[in-house]
C-alpha beads as a LAMMPS data file, in Angstrom:
LAMMPS data file: protein, C-alpha beads

477 atoms
476 bonds

1 atom types
1 bond types

-500.0 500.0 xlo xhi
-500.0 500.0 ylo yhi
-500.0 500.0 zlo zhi

Masses

1 110.0

Atoms # bond

1 1 1 129.800 -348.926 72.248
2 1 1 125.995 -348.097 71.724
3 1 1 124.801 -350.193 68.584
4 1 1 123.387 -348.396 65.773
5 1 1 120.275 -349.622 63.449
6 1 1 121.184 -350.707 60.225
7 1 1 118.365 -348.275 58.888
8 1 1 120.454 -345.286 60.222
9 1 1 123.762 -347.106 59.299
10 1 1 123.087 -347.251 55.538
11 1 1 121.894 -343.667 55.159
12 1 1 125.165 -342.780 56.577
13 1 1 128.711 -341.213 54.926
14 1 1 131.151 -343.998 55.280
15 1 1 133.619 -341.840 57.310
16 1 1 135.806 -344.725 58.165
17 1 1 133.821 -344.772 61.925
18 1 1 133.980 -347.443 64.176
19 1 1 130.292 -349.049 64.946
20 1 1 128.552 -351.822 66.259
21 1 1 125.235 -353.625 64.923
22 1 1 123.049 -355.923 66.219
23 1 1 120.797 -358.330 63.900
24 1 1 120.230 -361.874 62.477
25 1 1 121.938 -363.622 60.052
26 1 1 120.484 -363.477 56.510
27 1 1 123.289 -365.251 54.413
28 1 1 126.766 -366.027 55.111
29 1 1 128.483 -366.576 51.717
30 1 1 132.178 -367.573 50.979
31 1 1 133.176 -367.733 54.554
32 1 1 133.309 -363.939 54.316
33 1 1 130.249 -361.992 53.602
34 1 1 127.871 -361.924 56.219
35 1 1 124.415 -360.238 54.952
36 1 1 122.894 -359.115 58.221
37 1 1 119.231 -357.720 59.148
38 1 1 118.019 -356.258 62.304
39 1 1 114.196 -355.510 61.259
40 1 1 114.141 -351.683 60.943
41 1 1 114.494 -352.025 56.938
42 1 1 114.420 -354.199 54.342
43 1 1 117.710 -353.813 53.324
44 1 1 120.564 -355.953 54.837
45 1 1 123.986 -354.143 55.973
46 1 1 127.216 -356.623 54.495
47 1 1 129.347 -357.163 57.078
48 1 1 132.904 -358.448 55.524
49 1 1 135.053 -360.813 57.640
50 1 1 138.551 -361.378 57.396
51 1 1 138.115 -365.262 57.846
52 1 1 141.819 -365.817 58.596
53 1 1 141.641 -363.601 61.322
54 1 1 138.609 -365.481 63.170
55 1 1 138.321 -368.712 64.985
56 1 1 136.999 -371.539 62.929
57 1 1 134.781 -372.999 65.506
58 1 1 133.194 -368.977 65.621
59 1 1 132.920 -368.919 61.836
60 1 1 130.841 -372.263 61.538
61 1 1 128.063 -370.708 63.976
62 1 1 127.661 -368.245 61.582
63 1 1 124.378 -369.329 59.788
64 1 1 121.462 -368.350 58.516
65 1 1 118.996 -367.204 61.422
66 1 1 121.860 -366.862 64.237
67 1 1 121.847 -363.157 66.199
68 1 1 125.007 -361.666 66.304
69 1 1 126.802 -358.317 67.550
70 1 1 128.935 -357.359 64.976
71 1 1 131.817 -354.501 65.504
72 1 1 133.531 -352.617 62.786
73 1 1 134.316 -349.966 60.872
74 1 1 131.838 -348.245 58.472
75 1 1 133.571 -347.956 54.839
76 1 1 132.500 -347.528 51.317
77 1 1 131.345 -350.567 49.562
78 1 1 133.472 -352.303 47.095
79 1 1 130.865 -354.361 45.589
80 1 1 127.828 -353.677 44.043
81 1 1 124.174 -353.327 45.724
82 1 1 124.944 -351.309 48.757
83 1 1 126.933 -347.872 49.347
84 1 1 128.636 -348.768 52.756
85 1 1 129.431 -352.206 54.373
86 1 1 131.012 -353.068 57.719
87 1 1 134.471 -354.445 57.450
88 1 1 134.538 -357.055 60.765
89 1 1 136.644 -356.544 63.769
90 1 1 134.494 -358.540 66.337
91 1 1 131.886 -360.809 65.936
92 1 1 129.771 -362.205 69.023
93 1 1 127.296 -365.073 68.410
94 1 1 124.223 -364.557 70.819
95 1 1 122.527 -367.612 69.570
96 1 1 122.984 -370.129 66.910
97 1 1 120.320 -371.452 64.555
98 1 1 121.245 -375.001 63.352
99 1 1 120.937 -375.041 59.068
100 1 1 119.066 -378.289 59.445
101 1 1 116.180 -377.569 61.489
102 1 1 115.526 -373.916 61.113
103 1 1 112.862 -373.760 58.786
104 1 1 113.314 -370.222 57.407
105 1 1 116.398 -370.820 54.827
106 1 1 117.459 -368.213 52.309
107 1 1 114.908 -369.831 49.502
108 1 1 111.463 -369.086 48.587
109 1 1 108.920 -370.263 51.188
110 1 1 105.200 -370.776 50.165
111 1 1 102.408 -368.576 52.318
112 1 1 100.602 -371.655 53.363
113 1 1 104.377 -373.178 55.140
114 1 1 105.017 -369.610 56.567
115 1 1 101.659 -369.566 58.099
116 1 1 102.561 -372.817 60.145
117 1 1 105.991 -370.920 61.352
118 1 1 103.785 -367.736 62.338
119 1 1 105.983 -367.359 65.155
120 1 1 109.339 -367.071 62.596
121 1 1 107.817 -365.460 59.565
122 1 1 108.621 -361.925 60.463
123 1 1 112.215 -363.167 59.818
124 1 1 111.366 -363.431 56.010
125 1 1 111.460 -360.239 53.971
126 1 1 107.789 -360.336 52.752
127 1 1 106.501 -360.428 56.465
128 1 1 109.076 -358.101 57.906
129 1 1 107.597 -355.180 55.118
130 1 1 103.971 -355.880 55.674
131 1 1 104.605 -355.582 59.354
132 1 1 106.349 -352.275 59.232
133 1 1 103.605 -351.496 56.901
134 1 1 100.984 -352.155 59.475
135 1 1 102.741 -350.533 62.062
136 1 1 102.969 -347.131 60.244
137 1 1 99.234 -347.482 59.300
138 1 1 98.816 -347.712 62.808
139 1 1 100.390 -344.575 63.901
140 1 1 98.887 -342.823 60.945
141 1 1 95.300 -343.397 62.249
142 1 1 95.970 -342.453 65.426
143 1 1 97.855 -338.955 64.054
144 1 1 95.030 -338.652 61.857
145 1 1 92.544 -338.312 64.649
146 1 1 94.647 -336.518 66.995
147 1 1 95.174 -333.409 64.367
148 1 1 91.422 -333.441 63.787
149 1 1 90.236 -332.972 67.323
150 1 1 89.274 -336.845 68.114
151 1 1 89.456 -338.316 71.656
152 1 1 90.950 -342.274 71.371
153 1 1 88.418 -343.606 73.477
154 1 1 88.506 -347.729 74.969
155 1 1 85.536 -349.669 73.997
156 1 1 84.959 -352.857 76.325
157 1 1 86.001 -355.995 74.949
158 1 1 83.736 -358.066 76.945
159 1 1 80.188 -356.933 76.266
160 1 1 76.189 -357.995 77.076
161 1 1 74.650 -356.320 73.675
162 1 1 75.421 -357.807 70.077
163 1 1 75.953 -354.312 68.217
164 1 1 75.405 -355.942 64.803
165 1 1 72.580 -358.267 65.401
166 1 1 74.878 -360.694 63.806
167 1 1 74.554 -363.491 66.602
168 1 1 77.956 -364.826 65.824
169 1 1 79.748 -364.014 69.011
170 1 1 82.166 -365.787 70.993
171 1 1 80.494 -366.609 74.619
172 1 1 82.755 -365.386 77.870
173 1 1 81.931 -367.470 80.519
174 1 1 83.420 -369.028 84.224
175 1 1 80.423 -371.353 84.356
176 1 1 81.148 -375.170 84.599
177 1 1 80.603 -376.538 80.645
178 1 1 79.763 -380.026 81.653
179 1 1 77.218 -379.199 84.540
180 1 1 76.472 -375.529 84.305
181 1 1 74.035 -374.335 87.025
182 1 1 70.114 -374.698 85.824
183 1 1 67.190 -372.511 86.331
184 1 1 63.902 -373.655 86.610
185 1 1 63.190 -374.017 83.238
186 1 1 66.192 -376.421 82.497
187 1 1 67.998 -373.296 81.005
188 1 1 71.315 -372.628 81.601
189 1 1 71.173 -370.422 84.520
190 1 1 73.275 -367.132 83.710
191 1 1 72.590 -365.264 87.040
192 1 1 75.095 -367.672 88.395
193 1 1 77.747 -366.736 85.617
194 1 1 80.202 -364.149 86.552
195 1 1 78.718 -360.971 85.175
196 1 1 75.178 -362.274 86.229
197 1 1 74.269 -362.627 82.484
198 1 1 75.002 -363.626 79.023
199 1 1 78.332 -361.911 77.992
200 1 1 80.400 -362.402 74.642
201 1 1 83.596 -360.716 73.340
202 1 1 82.668 -357.689 71.394
203 1 1 82.103 -357.613 67.549
204 1 1 81.785 -353.780 67.869
205 1 1 82.686 -350.725 70.131
206 1 1 80.258 -348.753 68.243
207 1 1 77.196 -348.492 70.364
208 1 1 79.447 -347.301 73.521
209 1 1 81.895 -344.869 71.226
210 1 1 78.046 -343.443 70.281
211 1 1 77.468 -342.780 74.165
212 1 1 81.006 -340.984 74.513
213 1 1 80.612 -338.757 71.067
214 1 1 77.330 -337.546 72.765
215 1 1 79.672 -335.926 75.739
216 1 1 82.945 -335.490 74.318
217 1 1 81.858 -334.647 70.579
218 1 1 84.267 -336.765 68.066
219 1 1 85.720 -339.970 69.795
220 1 1 87.559 -342.919 68.143
221 1 1 88.011 -346.764 68.929
222 1 1 90.956 -348.884 67.423
223 1 1 90.895 -352.366 69.045
224 1 1 90.203 -356.378 68.667
225 1 1 86.822 -357.056 67.570
226 1 1 85.338 -361.191 67.488
227 1 1 83.355 -362.666 64.982
228 1 1 82.562 -366.492 65.509
229 1 1 81.887 -366.755 61.714
230 1 1 82.649 -370.049 60.788
231 1 1 84.249 -369.008 57.548
232 1 1 87.685 -370.198 56.109
233 1 1 87.768 -367.770 53.708
234 1 1 90.994 -365.338 52.314
235 1 1 88.780 -362.610 53.415
236 1 1 87.962 -363.437 57.268
237 1 1 89.116 -363.512 60.844
238 1 1 87.799 -364.765 63.967
239 1 1 90.052 -362.022 65.615
240 1 1 90.933 -358.512 63.926
241 1 1 91.413 -354.810 64.721
242 1 1 88.494 -352.217 64.120
243 1 1 88.539 -348.454 63.803
244 1 1 85.422 -346.993 64.523
245 1 1 84.965 -342.859 64.779
246 1 1 82.072 -341.491 66.096
247 1 1 81.081 -337.858 65.671
248 1 1 78.233 -335.501 67.425
249 1 1 76.666 -333.193 64.838
250 1 1 77.961 -335.179 61.724
251 1 1 75.237 -336.145 59.158
252 1 1 75.958 -338.883 56.551
253 1 1 77.626 -336.455 53.698
254 1 1 80.164 -335.022 56.501
255 1 1 80.924 -338.885 57.564
256 1 1 81.228 -339.723 54.054
257 1 1 83.925 -336.729 53.701
258 1 1 85.523 -337.437 56.947
259 1 1 85.832 -341.236 55.873
260 1 1 87.069 -340.369 52.112
261 1 1 89.838 -337.849 53.691
262 1 1 90.963 -340.378 56.659
263 1 1 91.429 -342.753 54.257
264 1 1 93.367 -340.869 51.807
265 1 1 95.732 -339.396 54.755
266 1 1 96.799 -342.782 56.052
267 1 1 97.565 -343.987 52.437
268 1 1 99.326 -340.964 51.749
269 1 1 101.561 -341.182 55.197
270 1 1 102.668 -344.983 54.217
271 1 1 103.990 -343.973 50.476
272 1 1 105.692 -341.053 52.284
273 1 1 107.334 -343.420 54.791
274 1 1 107.494 -346.632 53.785
275 1 1 108.998 -346.476 50.392
276 1 1 111.602 -349.355 50.401
277 1 1 109.084 -351.517 51.878
278 1 1 106.618 -350.778 49.314
279 1 1 108.980 -351.114 46.056
280 1 1 109.877 -354.281 47.714
281 1 1 106.076 -355.408 48.182
282 1 1 105.226 -353.964 44.483
283 1 1 107.707 -356.140 42.673
284 1 1 106.734 -359.164 44.826
285 1 1 103.068 -359.159 43.514
286 1 1 104.386 -358.776 40.253
287 1 1 106.650 -361.723 40.376
288 1 1 103.405 -363.605 41.926
289 1 1 100.958 -362.322 39.121
290 1 1 103.574 -363.643 36.313
291 1 1 101.747 -366.949 37.084
292 1 1 98.082 -366.035 36.590
293 1 1 96.018 -365.493 33.623
294 1 1 96.313 -361.777 32.254
295 1 1 92.751 -361.056 33.169
296 1 1 93.207 -361.965 36.939
297 1 1 96.364 -359.838 36.644
298 1 1 96.075 -356.099 38.681
299 1 1 95.576 -353.169 36.350
300 1 1 97.809 -350.846 38.558
301 1 1 101.381 -351.840 40.006
302 1 1 100.769 -351.560 43.811
303 1 1 102.438 -347.854 44.434
304 1 1 100.048 -346.538 41.421
305 1 1 96.905 -348.237 42.912
306 1 1 98.323 -346.465 46.282
307 1 1 98.696 -342.726 44.689
308 1 1 95.439 -343.445 42.478
309 1 1 93.633 -343.650 46.027
310 1 1 95.228 -340.613 47.031
311 1 1 94.882 -338.461 44.007
312 1 1 91.069 -339.561 43.042
313 1 1 87.729 -338.528 44.390
314 1 1 85.486 -341.420 45.337
315 1 1 82.727 -341.908 43.303
316 1 1 79.087 -342.048 45.074
317 1 1 76.162 -343.014 43.921
318 1 1 73.128 -344.574 45.757
319 1 1 72.353 -348.054 46.272
320 1 1 69.411 -347.429 43.565
321 1 1 71.314 -346.344 40.770
322 1 1 74.249 -349.068 41.596
323 1 1 71.740 -352.004 41.346
324 1 1 70.263 -350.299 37.940
325 1 1 73.732 -350.449 36.810
326 1 1 74.509 -354.161 38.044
327 1 1 70.812 -355.437 36.641
328 1 1 71.857 -354.260 33.225
329 1 1 75.605 -354.865 33.220
330 1 1 77.356 -357.872 31.056
331 1 1 78.007 -360.443 33.863
332 1 1 74.823 -360.485 35.512
333 1 1 72.627 -360.583 31.683
334 1 1 74.996 -363.407 31.204
335 1 1 74.836 -364.969 34.364
336 1 1 78.463 -364.738 35.132
337 1 1 78.093 -363.921 38.598
338 1 1 77.507 -366.122 41.048
339 1 1 74.574 -364.372 42.872
340 1 1 72.523 -362.943 39.711
341 1 1 70.643 -359.303 40.495
342 1 1 67.342 -359.982 39.505
343 1 1 65.517 -357.011 41.580
344 1 1 65.902 -354.095 44.642
345 1 1 66.831 -354.878 48.016
346 1 1 69.336 -357.454 47.042
347 1 1 72.137 -357.619 48.990
348 1 1 75.378 -357.068 47.058
349 1 1 78.317 -359.329 47.337
350 1 1 81.712 -358.944 46.629
351 1 1 81.886 -359.761 42.826
352 1 1 78.998 -357.255 42.704
353 1 1 81.042 -354.388 44.709
354 1 1 84.394 -354.974 42.790
355 1 1 82.735 -355.043 39.303
356 1 1 81.353 -351.407 40.338
357 1 1 84.811 -350.347 41.365
358 1 1 87.532 -352.378 38.905
359 1 1 85.034 -352.302 35.831
360 1 1 82.224 -349.837 35.355
361 1 1 84.099 -346.868 37.554
362 1 1 87.327 -347.732 37.811
363 1 1 87.960 -345.851 40.681
364 1 1 86.634 -346.048 44.896
365 1 1 83.309 -346.154 45.051
366 1 1 80.607 -344.934 47.805
367 1 1 77.675 -346.267 47.527
368 1 1 75.002 -344.626 50.442
369 1 1 70.962 -345.003 50.953
370 1 1 70.756 -349.088 51.163
371 1 1 67.451 -350.639 51.977
372 1 1 66.712 -350.580 55.630
373 1 1 65.787 -354.106 55.836
374 1 1 69.882 -355.531 55.155
375 1 1 71.227 -353.008 57.219
376 1 1 71.667 -352.586 61.039
377 1 1 68.770 -351.372 63.361
378 1 1 70.772 -348.228 64.709
379 1 1 70.733 -346.486 61.109
380 1 1 68.478 -343.462 60.253
381 1 1 65.478 -344.069 58.371
382 1 1 65.133 -342.207 55.397
383 1 1 61.992 -340.395 54.669
384 1 1 60.629 -342.670 51.945
385 1 1 60.395 -345.322 54.997
386 1 1 62.088 -348.206 52.704
387 1 1 65.956 -346.714 52.907
388 1 1 68.520 -345.745 55.651
389 1 1 71.133 -343.481 55.758
390 1 1 73.871 -345.987 55.233
391 1 1 77.450 -345.991 53.359
392 1 1 79.976 -348.562 52.047
393 1 1 83.270 -347.728 50.724
394 1 1 84.107 -349.745 48.025
395 1 1 88.066 -350.620 46.707
396 1 1 89.434 -352.385 44.332
397 1 1 90.625 -356.041 44.937
398 1 1 88.641 -355.978 47.850
399 1 1 85.439 -354.591 47.736
400 1 1 84.088 -353.272 50.994
401 1 1 86.689 -351.492 53.103
402 1 1 84.175 -349.293 55.210
403 1 1 80.739 -349.388 56.555
404 1 1 79.011 -346.556 58.105
405 1 1 76.002 -344.396 58.770
406 1 1 73.731 -341.534 60.141
407 1 1 72.703 -343.264 63.474
408 1 1 68.966 -343.084 63.980
409 1 1 68.529 -340.092 66.884
410 1 1 64.633 -340.479 66.652
411 1 1 63.880 -342.345 70.078
412 1 1 59.993 -343.281 68.801
413 1 1 61.428 -344.255 65.108
414 1 1 64.415 -346.313 66.796
415 1 1 61.964 -348.017 69.238
416 1 1 59.800 -349.176 66.127
417 1 1 62.868 -350.383 64.518
418 1 1 64.278 -352.567 67.476
419 1 1 60.546 -353.864 68.165
420 1 1 60.437 -354.974 64.188
421 1 1 63.678 -357.160 65.090
422 1 1 62.686 -358.603 68.743
423 1 1 66.088 -356.393 70.090
424 1 1 64.611 -356.106 73.471
425 1 1 64.605 -352.529 75.194
426 1 1 65.907 -353.682 78.536
427 1 1 68.923 -354.798 76.689
428 1 1 69.974 -351.301 75.874
429 1 1 67.958 -349.211 77.789
430 1 1 71.119 -347.400 78.297
431 1 1 71.637 -346.562 74.233
432 1 1 67.354 -345.743 74.240
433 1 1 68.752 -343.217 77.007
434 1 1 71.277 -341.305 74.678
435 1 1 67.700 -340.590 72.298
436 1 1 65.939 -339.212 75.538
437 1 1 68.729 -336.707 77.152
438 1 1 69.847 -334.206 74.524
439 1 1 70.209 -336.330 71.452
440 1 1 71.724 -334.942 68.266
441 1 1 72.592 -335.881 64.597
442 1 1 75.421 -337.986 64.599
443 1 1 77.371 -340.230 62.339
444 1 1 80.474 -342.883 62.291
445 1 1 81.812 -345.954 60.569
446 1 1 83.691 -348.898 60.822
447 1 1 86.830 -349.938 58.856
448 1 1 88.640 -353.247 59.738
449 1 1 92.069 -352.901 60.161
450 1 1 93.200 -355.828 58.418
451 1 1 91.668 -355.192 55.202
452 1 1 93.352 -351.659 54.739
453 1 1 96.401 -353.494 55.393
454 1 1 95.933 -355.832 53.257
455 1 1 94.987 -353.151 50.633
456 1 1 98.569 -350.889 51.507
457 1 1 100.557 -354.353 50.865
458 1 1 98.928 -356.409 48.207
459 1 1 98.622 -359.407 49.990
460 1 1 95.771 -361.436 48.755
461 1 1 94.853 -363.299 52.272
462 1 1 94.269 -361.813 55.264
463 1 1 96.050 -364.150 57.235
464 1 1 99.089 -363.106 55.924
465 1 1 98.479 -359.270 57.497
466 1 1 97.955 -359.651 61.467
467 1 1 100.823 -361.379 63.216
468 1 1 99.038 -364.867 64.543
469 1 1 96.001 -365.002 62.625
470 1 1 92.647 -366.727 64.642
471 1 1 90.762 -368.644 62.312
472 1 1 88.298 -371.610 62.595
473 1 1 90.019 -374.659 63.837
474 1 1 93.428 -372.710 64.441
475 1 1 94.407 -370.857 67.472
476 1 1 97.973 -371.960 67.556
477 1 1 100.911 -369.636 68.440

Bonds

1 1 1 2
2 1 2 3
3 1 3 4
4 1 4 5
5 1 5 6
6 1 6 7
7 1 7 8
8 1 8 9
9 1 9 10
10 1 10 11
11 1 11 12
12 1 12 13
13 1 13 14
14 1 14 15
15 1 15 16
16 1 16 17
17 1 17 18
18 1 18 19
19 1 19 20
20 1 20 21
21 1 21 22
22 1 22 23
23 1 23 24
24 1 24 25
25 1 25 26
26 1 26 27
27 1 27 28
28 1 28 29
29 1 29 30
30 1 30 31
31 1 31 32
32 1 32 33
33 1 33 34
34 1 34 35
35 1 35 36
36 1 36 37
37 1 37 38
38 1 38 39
39 1 39 40
40 1 40 41
41 1 41 42
42 1 42 43
43 1 43 44
44 1 44 45
45 1 45 46
46 1 46 47
47 1 47 48
48 1 48 49
49 1 49 50
50 1 50 51
51 1 51 52
52 1 52 53
53 1 53 54
54 1 54 55
55 1 55 56
56 1 56 57
57 1 57 58
58 1 58 59
59 1 59 60
60 1 60 61
61 1 61 62
62 1 62 63
63 1 63 64
64 1 64 65
65 1 65 66
66 1 66 67
67 1 67 68
68 1 68 69
69 1 69 70
70 1 70 71
71 1 71 72
72 1 72 73
73 1 73 74
74 1 74 75
75 1 75 76
76 1 76 77
77 1 77 78
78 1 78 79
79 1 79 80
80 1 80 81
81 1 81 82
82 1 82 83
83 1 83 84
84 1 84 85
85 1 85 86
86 1 86 87
87 1 87 88
88 1 88 89
89 1 89 90
90 1 90 91
91 1 91 92
92 1 92 93
93 1 93 94
94 1 94 95
95 1 95 96
96 1 96 97
97 1 97 98
98 1 98 99
99 1 99 100
100 1 100 101
101 1 101 102
102 1 102 103
103 1 103 104
104 1 104 105
105 1 105 106
106 1 106 107
107 1 107 108
108 1 108 109
109 1 109 110
110 1 110 111
111 1 111 112
112 1 112 113
113 1 113 114
114 1 114 115
115 1 115 116
116 1 116 117
117 1 117 118
118 1 118 119
119 1 119 120
120 1 120 121
121 1 121 122
122 1 122 123
123 1 123 124
124 1 124 125
125 1 125 126
126 1 126 127
127 1 127 128
128 1 128 129
129 1 129 130
130 1 130 131
131 1 131 132
132 1 132 133
133 1 133 134
134 1 134 135
135 1 135 136
136 1 136 137
137 1 137 138
138 1 138 139
139 1 139 140
140 1 140 141
141 1 141 142
142 1 142 143
143 1 143 144
144 1 144 145
145 1 145 146
146 1 146 147
147 1 147 148
148 1 148 149
149 1 149 150
150 1 150 151
151 1 151 152
152 1 152 153
153 1 153 154
154 1 154 155
155 1 155 156
156 1 156 157
157 1 157 158
158 1 158 159
159 1 159 160
160 1 160 161
161 1 161 162
162 1 162 163
163 1 163 164
164 1 164 165
165 1 165 166
166 1 166 167
167 1 167 168
168 1 168 169
169 1 169 170
170 1 170 171
171 1 171 172
172 1 172 173
173 1 173 174
174 1 174 175
175 1 175 176
176 1 176 177
177 1 177 178
178 1 178 179
179 1 179 180
180 1 180 181
181 1 181 182
182 1 182 183
183 1 183 184
184 1 184 185
185 1 185 186
186 1 186 187
187 1 187 188
188 1 188 189
189 1 189 190
190 1 190 191
191 1 191 192
192 1 192 193
193 1 193 194
194 1 194 195
195 1 195 196
196 1 196 197
197 1 197 198
198 1 198 199
199 1 199 200
200 1 200 201
201 1 201 202
202 1 202 203
203 1 203 204
204 1 204 205
205 1 205 206
206 1 206 207
207 1 207 208
208 1 208 209
209 1 209 210
210 1 210 211
211 1 211 212
212 1 212 213
213 1 213 214
214 1 214 215
215 1 215 216
216 1 216 217
217 1 217 218
218 1 218 219
219 1 219 220
220 1 220 221
221 1 221 222
222 1 222 223
223 1 223 224
224 1 224 225
225 1 225 226
226 1 226 227
227 1 227 228
228 1 228 229
229 1 229 230
230 1 230 231
231 1 231 232
232 1 232 233
233 1 233 234
234 1 234 235
235 1 235 236
236 1 236 237
237 1 237 238
238 1 238 239
239 1 239 240
240 1 240 241
241 1 241 242
242 1 242 243
243 1 243 244
244 1 244 245
245 1 245 246
246 1 246 247
247 1 247 248
248 1 248 249
249 1 249 250
250 1 250 251
251 1 251 252
252 1 252 253
253 1 253 254
254 1 254 255
255 1 255 256
256 1 256 257
257 1 257 258
258 1 258 259
259 1 259 260
260 1 260 261
261 1 261 262
262 1 262 263
263 1 263 264
264 1 264 265
265 1 265 266
266 1 266 267
267 1 267 268
268 1 268 269
269 1 269 270
270 1 270 271
271 1 271 272
272 1 272 273
273 1 273 274
274 1 274 275
275 1 275 276
276 1 276 277
277 1 277 278
278 1 278 279
279 1 279 280
280 1 280 281
281 1 281 282
282 1 282 283
283 1 283 284
284 1 284 285
285 1 285 286
286 1 286 287
287 1 287 288
288 1 288 289
289 1 289 290
290 1 290 291
291 1 291 292
292 1 292 293
293 1 293 294
294 1 294 295
295 1 295 296
296 1 296 297
297 1 297 298
298 1 298 299
299 1 299 300
300 1 300 301
301 1 301 302
302 1 302 303
303 1 303 304
304 1 304 305
305 1 305 306
306 1 306 307
307 1 307 308
308 1 308 309
309 1 309 310
310 1 310 311
311 1 311 312
312 1 312 313
313 1 313 314
314 1 314 315
315 1 315 316
316 1 316 317
317 1 317 318
318 1 318 319
319 1 319 320
320 1 320 321
321 1 321 322
322 1 322 323
323 1 323 324
324 1 324 325
325 1 325 326
326 1 326 327
327 1 327 328
328 1 328 329
329 1 329 330
330 1 330 331
331 1 331 332
332 1 332 333
333 1 333 334
334 1 334 335
335 1 335 336
336 1 336 337
337 1 337 338
338 1 338 339
339 1 339 340
340 1 340 341
341 1 341 342
342 1 342 343
343 1 343 344
344 1 344 345
345 1 345 346
346 1 346 347
347 1 347 348
348 1 348 349
349 1 349 350
350 1 350 351
351 1 351 352
352 1 352 353
353 1 353 354
354 1 354 355
355 1 355 356
356 1 356 357
357 1 357 358
358 1 358 359
359 1 359 360
360 1 360 361
361 1 361 362
362 1 362 363
363 1 363 364
364 1 364 365
365 1 365 366
366 1 366 367
367 1 367 368
368 1 368 369
369 1 369 370
370 1 370 371
371 1 371 372
372 1 372 373
373 1 373 374
374 1 374 375
375 1 375 376
376 1 376 377
377 1 377 378
378 1 378 379
379 1 379 380
380 1 380 381
381 1 381 382
382 1 382 383
383 1 383 384
384 1 384 385
385 1 385 386
386 1 386 387
387 1 387 388
388 1 388 389
389 1 389 390
390 1 390 391
391 1 391 392
392 1 392 393
393 1 393 394
394 1 394 395
395 1 395 396
396 1 396 397
397 1 397 398
398 1 398 399
399 1 399 400
400 1 400 401
401 1 401 402
402 1 402 403
403 1 403 404
404 1 404 405
405 1 405 406
406 1 406 407
407 1 407 408
408 1 408 409
409 1 409 410
410 1 410 411
411 1 411 412
412 1 412 413
413 1 413 414
414 1 414 415
415 1 415 416
416 1 416 417
417 1 417 418
418 1 418 419
419 1 419 420
420 1 420 421
421 1 421 422
422 1 422 423
423 1 423 424
424 1 424 425
425 1 425 426
426 1 426 427
427 1 427 428
428 1 428 429
429 1 429 430
430 1 430 431
431 1 431 432
432 1 432 433
433 1 433 434
434 1 434 435
435 1 435 436
436 1 436 437
437 1 437 438
438 1 438 439
439 1 439 440
440 1 440 441
441 1 441 442
442 1 442 443
443 1 443 444
444 1 444 445
445 1 445 446
446 1 446 447
447 1 447 448
448 1 448 449
449 1 449 450
450 1 450 451
451 1 451 452
452 1 452 453
453 1 453 454
454 1 454 455
455 1 455 456
456 1 456 457
457 1 457 458
458 1 458 459
459 1 459 460
460 1 460 461
461 1 461 462
462 1 462 463
463 1 463 464
464 1 464 465
465 1 465 466
466 1 466 467
467 1 467 468
468 1 468 469
469 1 469 470
470 1 470 471
471 1 471 472
472 1 472 473
473 1 473 474
474 1 474 475
475 1 475 476
476 1 476 477
């Protein structure tokens, strides 16, 4: 008999039909009630065993974590909490789980403890729910771009350029670490390296995506990116996934419109398709926040917050307008901010972004036209000569979720900006070529996928929304 997923089974009418299910034991109570889960849903199926009909040695193997195949009859449930249950006729134990050593027992575990057991934490309700939402968001992203005429583009993982000018990159090399070859000046001779030059893991697929947008019109990347930032915070990962669309003939306004529509669309998708998981995660968040002071609790429940994003226009204002609001706000005047805003040109921190979203406007915010000197070289210079056509989307709880811009399409100005930042033209000759041959207005943005998953699931730490987090001093699993 072909097995059926528990998700499908729970939606069936109890017609006394014979069924086969596979899964892992969540609990086994009174030598009679097995709660079985196969990962397809947050909900378990109750399997009722008549223990007098089964070998005692077999029943002793049915512990939390054991992998089973259960055959039996699907009937209307006699107990509370479920509509259907299985009257068990046959049980196969594929693999036991010793209750003395299996760490994921049916009790509350701290998130810190579960990070140390990242290979098993998906067996908990919380992480199974988060990962199902993550998967649904991935699908929604591809679906959105496909429907809107984009082509999926695979940017290289190994690159010779630092797109952000961040300088915090992971080196890729085959040279001997202890005795590398040296050139005539005593420096490491990268001509001897595998690629004949210095190479790194990518921090962004944007520059390459721009090249393909200038031939295919609209493209997007969705892949892993890497930052060697020695930052041990709840907001940073060394390896994370980025969504980066690039569009030819799009100015900044069209870029902002697309970004807003895109975010609303993917959040709407999970509201419609992940209801059980979101209800569970909302309850988990409410329980977690009971221990926090009132001032630190979310003003909205998780699902209300997601609906709020979908149903409300994002507030748009310039960086200059935002600075005026921040300079004159109470937390700034009373020096409650860690970073006091004193003058135009300040680089906004998470605390400032969250104040604008959560306290001042109480809705998502898009800031645009930032000072040129705090943004990347490829952003289009405005006529005022001091701001660029950049935009950031700010969300409650996390601050910046999207960063984007209209790209500088004018060759002479791009060259001037590169020279001012000591970016050698020979390193990006191909990028400059795009401005020589058929240049056009074009725009794009980047969205850190894990920050989106964090927002959608209500998880407080970014390490809990990626299967195996990579952080400073941690590459376990």
